[in-house]
C-alpha positions as CSV (number, residue, x, y, z in Angstrom):
1,X,1.0,-17.8,-35.7
2,X,3.5,-15.1,-34.5
3,X,6.8,-15.3,-36.4
4,X,8.6,-14.7,-33.1
5,X,7.3,-18.0,-31.8
6,X,9.4,-19.9,-34.4
7,X,12.7,-18.7,-33.0
8,X,14.9,-21.4,-31.4
9,X,18.6,-22.1,-30.9
10,X,21.1,-24.0,-32.9
11,X,20.4,-27.7,-33.2
12,X,21.9,-30.8,-34.8
13,X,19.8,-33.3,-36.7
14,X,20.0,-37.1,-36.4
15,X,22.5,-37.2,-39.3
16,X,24.7,-34.7,-37.5
17,X,23.8,-31.7,-39.7
18,X,24.0,-28.6,-37.6
19,X,21.5,-25.7,-38.3
20,X,21.7,-22.3,-36.8
21,X,18.7,-20.7,-35.0
22,X,18.1,-18.4,-38.0
23,X,18.1,-21.4,-40.4
24,X,15.7,-23.3,-38.2
25,X,13.4,-20.3,-37.9
26,X,13.3,-19.8,-41.6
27,X,12.7,-23.5,-42.3
28,X,9.8,-23.5,-39.7
29,X,8.1,-20.5,-41.3
30,X,8.5,-22.1,-44.8
31,X,6.9,-25.4,-43.5
32,X,4.1,-23.7,-41.6
33,X,3.1,-21.1,-44.2
34,X,4.3,-22.7,-47.4
35,X,2.7,-26.0,-46.4
36,X,-0.6,-24.3,-45.6
37,X,-0.6,-25.2,-41.9
38,X,-0.5,-21.6,-40.6
39,X,-0.4,-18.0,-41.6
40,X,2.7,-16.6,-40.1
41,X,2.9,-12.9,-39.0
42,X,5.0,-10.9,-36.7
43,X,3.7,-10.7,-33.1
44,X,3.1,-7.0,-33.7
45,X,1.0,-7.6,-36.8
46,X,-1.0,-10.4,-35.1
47,X,-1.8,-8.2,-32.1
48,X,-2.8,-5.3,-34.4
49,X,-5.1,-7.6,-36.3
50,X,-6.7,-8.9,-33.1
51,X,-7.4,-5.6,-31.5
52,X,-10.3,-4.5,-33.7
53,X,-11.9,-7.9,-33.5
54,X,-11.6,-7.9,-29.7
55,X,-13.0,-4.4,-29.5
56,X,-16.0,-5.4,-31.6
57,X,-16.7,-8.5,-29.4
58,X,-16.4,-6.4,-26.3
59,X,-18.7,-3.7,-27.6
60,X,-21.3,-6.4,-28.6
61,X,-21.0,-8.0,-25.2
62,X,-21.6,-4.8,-23.2
63,X,-25.3,-4.4,-23.9
64,X,-26.0,-8.1,-23.2
65,X,-24.1,-7.9,-19.9
66,X,-26.0,-4.8,-18.9
67,X,-29.3,-6.5,-19.7
68,X,-28.3,-9.5,-17.5
69,X,-27.4,-7.2,-14.6
70,X,-30.6,-5.3,-14.9
71,X,-32.7,-8.5,-14.9
72,X,-31.1,-9.8,-11.7
73,X,-31.6,-6.5,-9.7
């Protein structure tokens, strides 16, 4: 999950406790990652990690797509 997606705005809880956007973002990251619900990365790191995998899938799909096109011609 991209860290940037956890950013919010100041909010008040049901007991009237006010938390800043930074406090809420920190609490969200601790809950998600510390609780084992998600691995939290920056959006930049997430995209960098996804690029090689996407490139590999694209390269693997190209020969199959070429074969399908050749069989329909």
